[in-house]
C-alpha positions in Angstrom: 14.5 -4.9 23.1 15.6 -6.3 20.0 15.5 -5.0 16.7 14.2 -6.6 14.0 15.1 -6.7 10.3 12.9 -7.5 7.5 14.2 -7.6 2.7 12.1 -7.6 0.2 12.4 -9.2 -3.4 14.5 -10.5 -4.6 16.6 -10.4 -1.7 17.4 -12.8 1.6 18.9 -11.3 5.2 22.2 -11.5 3.3 21.0 -7.8 2.1 21.7 -6.5 5.9 24.7 -8.2 7.0 27.5 -5.3 5.9 24.8 -3.1 8.0 25.1 -4.8 11.1 28.5 -5.5 10.8 28.6 -2.0 11.5 25.2 -1.9 14.4 27.0 -4.2 16.4 29.6 -1.3 17.2 27.0 0.8 18.4 24.3 -1.3 20.0 26.0 -3.5 22.1 24.3 -6.0 24.2 21.2 -5.8 21.7 19.0 -7.9 19.8 19.7 -7.9 15.8 16.6 -9.9 14.5 16.8 -11.1 10.8 13.1 -12.0 9.9 13.1 -13.9 6.1 9.1 -13.5 4.5 8.1 -16.9 3.1 9.3 -17.6 -0.3 12.3 -14.9 0.0 15.5 -17.3 1.8 12.9 -18.9 4.0 10.7 -21.8 2.5 6.9 -21.0 1.7 4.6 -23.1 3.3 2.0 -25.3 1.3 -2.0 -23.1 1.6 0.8 -19.4 1.9 -1.4 -17.3 -0.3 1.6 -14.8 -0.3 -0.7 -11.9 -1.1 -0.2 -8.5 1.2 -2.6 -9.2 3.6 -0.6 -12.5 4.5 2.9 -11.3 4.5 1.8 -8.9 7.5 -0.2 -11.9 9.3 3.6 -13.5 9.1 4.9 -10.4 10.9 2.1 -9.9 12.7 3.0 -13.6 14.4 6.6 -13.4 14.2 7.0 -10.5 16.0 4.4 -11.9 18.7 6.3 -15.1 19.0 9.5 -12.0 19.8 7.1 -11.6 22.9 8.5 -7.8 23.6 8.5 -4.0 21.3 10.9 -4.1 18.9 12.1 -1.6 16.6 11.2 -3.1 13.3 13.5 -2.1 9.8 12.2 -3.0 6.5 13.8 -3.1 3.1 11.8 -2.6 -0.8 8.5 -5.3 0.4 10.1 -5.7 3.6 9.9 -1.5 4.6 6.0 -2.3 3.1 5.3 -5.1 5.6 6.7 -3.1 8.9 4.5 -0.5 7.8 1.3 -3.0 7.4 2.6 -3.8 11.1 2.9 -0.2 12.2 -0.9 0.5 11.2 -2.6 -2.6 12.6 -0.5 -3.4 15.6 1.3 -0.7 17.2 1.2 -2.2 20.3 3.9 -4.7 18.8 6.3 -1.7 17.6 8.6 0.8 19.7 9.9 1.8 16.3 10.1 1.6 12.8 12.0 2.1 9.5 11.4 2.3 6.1 12.5 2.9 2.6 9.2 2.4 1.1 7.0 4.8 2.6 5.9 6.5 -1.1 4.2 3.8 -2.5 1.2 3.9 0.3 1.0 7.4 -1.5 -2.0 8.0 -4.0 -0.5 9.4 -7.0 2.2 6.1 -6.4 2.7 4.2 -10.2 4.7 1.0 -9.9 7.6 0.8 -11.8 7.6 -0.5 -15.1 9.1 -4.4 -14.0 6.4 -4.6 -11.6 3.9 -4.0 -13.4 5.1 -7.0 -15.9 5.0 -9.0 -12.6 1.4 -7.8 -12.1 0.2 -9.2 -15.7 -0.2 -12.6 -16.8 1.8 -14.3 -19.4 4.5 -11.8 -18.6 4.5 -12.2 -15.4 5.6 -15.9 -15.7 7.9 -15.5 -18.6 9.6 -12.5 -16.8 10.4 -14.4 -13.8 11.3 -17.4 -16.3 13.6 -15.8 -18.2 14.8 -13.6 -14.7 15.6 -17.0 -12.4 16.8 -19.0 -15.0 20.0 -17.3 -16.6 23.0 -18.5 -15.5 23.8 -17.5 -11.9 26.7 -15.5 -12.7 24.4 -13.4 -15.0 21.8 -12.8 -12.1 24.8 -11.8 -10.0 25.6 -9.3 -13.0 22.5 -8.2 -13.0 21.9 -7.5 -8.9 25.3 -5.7 -8.9 24.6 -3.4 -12.3 21.4 -2.5 -10.5 23.6 -1.3 -7.3 23.4 -4.8 -5.2 27.2 -5.1 -3.6 28.6 -7.7 -5.5 29.6 -9.9 -2.2 25.9 -9.5 -1.0 24.2 -10.7 -4.7 26.8 -14.0 -4.9 25.0 -14.7 -1.3 21.2 -14.5 -2.8 21.5 -15.6 -6.0 21.5 -18.8 -5.2 17.7 -18.6 -3.5 16.1 -17.7 -6.6 14.1 -20.3 -7.6 10.7 -21.5 -8.6 9.2 -20.8 -5.1 10.2 -17.6 -4.7 8.8 -16.7 -8.7 5.7 -17.6 -7.3 6.1 -15.9 -4.2 6.6 -12.4 -6.1 4.2 -13.4 -8.7 1.3 -13.9 -6.3 2.7 -10.1 -4.4 2.7 -7.8 -6.8 -0.5 -9.3 -7.8 -1.6 -9.6 -5.0 -0.5 -5.2 -4.4 -2.1 -4.5 -7.8 -3.8 -0.2 -7.7 -5.7 1.2 -6.1 -4.7 -1.5 -3.1 -1.6 0.4 -2.0 -4.1 3.6 -2.7 -6.6 1.8 -0.6 -3.7 1.2 2.4 -2.1 4.5 2.3 -5.7 6.5 3.6 -5.0 5.2 6.6 -1.4 6.3 7.0 -1.5 8.5 9.9 -2.0 5.5 12.6 1.9 4.9 11.4 1.8 8.0 13.8 1.4 6.1 17.3 5.0 4.5 16.8 8.4 6.6 16.2 8.6 6.8 12.4 11.7 6.8 10.5 11.5 6.8 6.5 14.9 6.6 5.1 15.0 8.7 1.4 17.9 7.2 -0.6 17.6 9.5 -3.3 18.7 7.6 -6.3 16.0 4.7 -5.6 13.5 5.2 -8.5 11.0 2.4 -7.5 9.6 3.8 -4.7 8.0 6.8 -5.4 8.8 10.2 -6.2 10.6 12.8 -3.7 7.0 14.5 -3.0 5.3 11.3 -2.8 8.3 10.4 -0.2 8.0 13.3 2.0 4.2 13.6 1.5 3.6 9.4 3.0 6.6 9.9 6.0 4.3 13.7 6.5 1.2 11.2 7.2 2.5 8.9 8.7 4.3 11.4 11.6 8.0 9.7 10.2 11.0 11.8 10.4 13.2 11.5 6.8 16.3 10.8 6.9 17.8 11.6 2.8 20.6 9.3 1.9 21.9 11.5 -0.8 23.5 9.5 -3.7 21.7 6.4 -1.9 19.8 3.9 -4.1 17.4 1.3 -3.8 19.8 -0.9 -2.0 21.5 1.8 0.0 22.3 -0.8 2.7 25.3 -2.4 1.0 26.1 0.9 -0.7 27.0 2.7 2.5 25.9 0.6 6.2 28.1 2.4 8.0 26.2 5.4 6.9 23.0 3.5 7.3 24.3 2.4 10.4 24.8 6.2 11.7 22.1 7.3 11.0 19.4 4.1 12.4 21.3 4.8 15.4 21.0 7.9 16.0 17.2 7.6 15.4 17.3 4.5 18.4 18.8 6.6 20.8 16.5 9.3 20.2 13.9 7.2 20.8 14.8 5.1 23.9 16.8 2.1 22.0 20.3 3.5 23.0 21.3 5.3 26.0 
């Protein structure tokens, strides 16, 4: 059975490369598949509104096309898409893993940048400035925020007008109380084994209390990534691979 990886914003599937290089040694013979959400390293189709529910439906369709239950792993918005599938179509999954379960907590408040993107006018201005900056500056900003420089250099070329539109539409569709309302059914995610990554230095995805509380509601095991931040998979890919392999062994993906 395949393991499927879904990234978030403002990213491409390149964020998984360091982790996948480690996993190939731990999961020989198994499929490792990356899916790129529309607008984030993949074409943004005409008529696609880039909302929370449309991304959920996109991922459901992509998993249906695979044709067998998968072990689904998500980061950032990819982690939210993963959980939305776990809530609505657990039959498509054998297990799930996400680092954004805390965003479903009823007390979660979107971080400052998300609030800016959710604000008409301010969001458009921020995206325009951010994506029109010189490529070297954009790489430096991502590296300063914790993404490895090598990965950032692969991600930045995908920063275009379509990604900017997708960012604004997605965040605006998720303004509170949308995520809190989705979180009311978080216990449905417990129908499949779940893993909640808790990177201790990630300040975007809720407090420690919110993340642990939401993980309990979702029936998920918590994996603490001590000292790591938002892009933990590029900071310590070997450690992340070991954590995933241990979880998959527990759920039967690995012997």
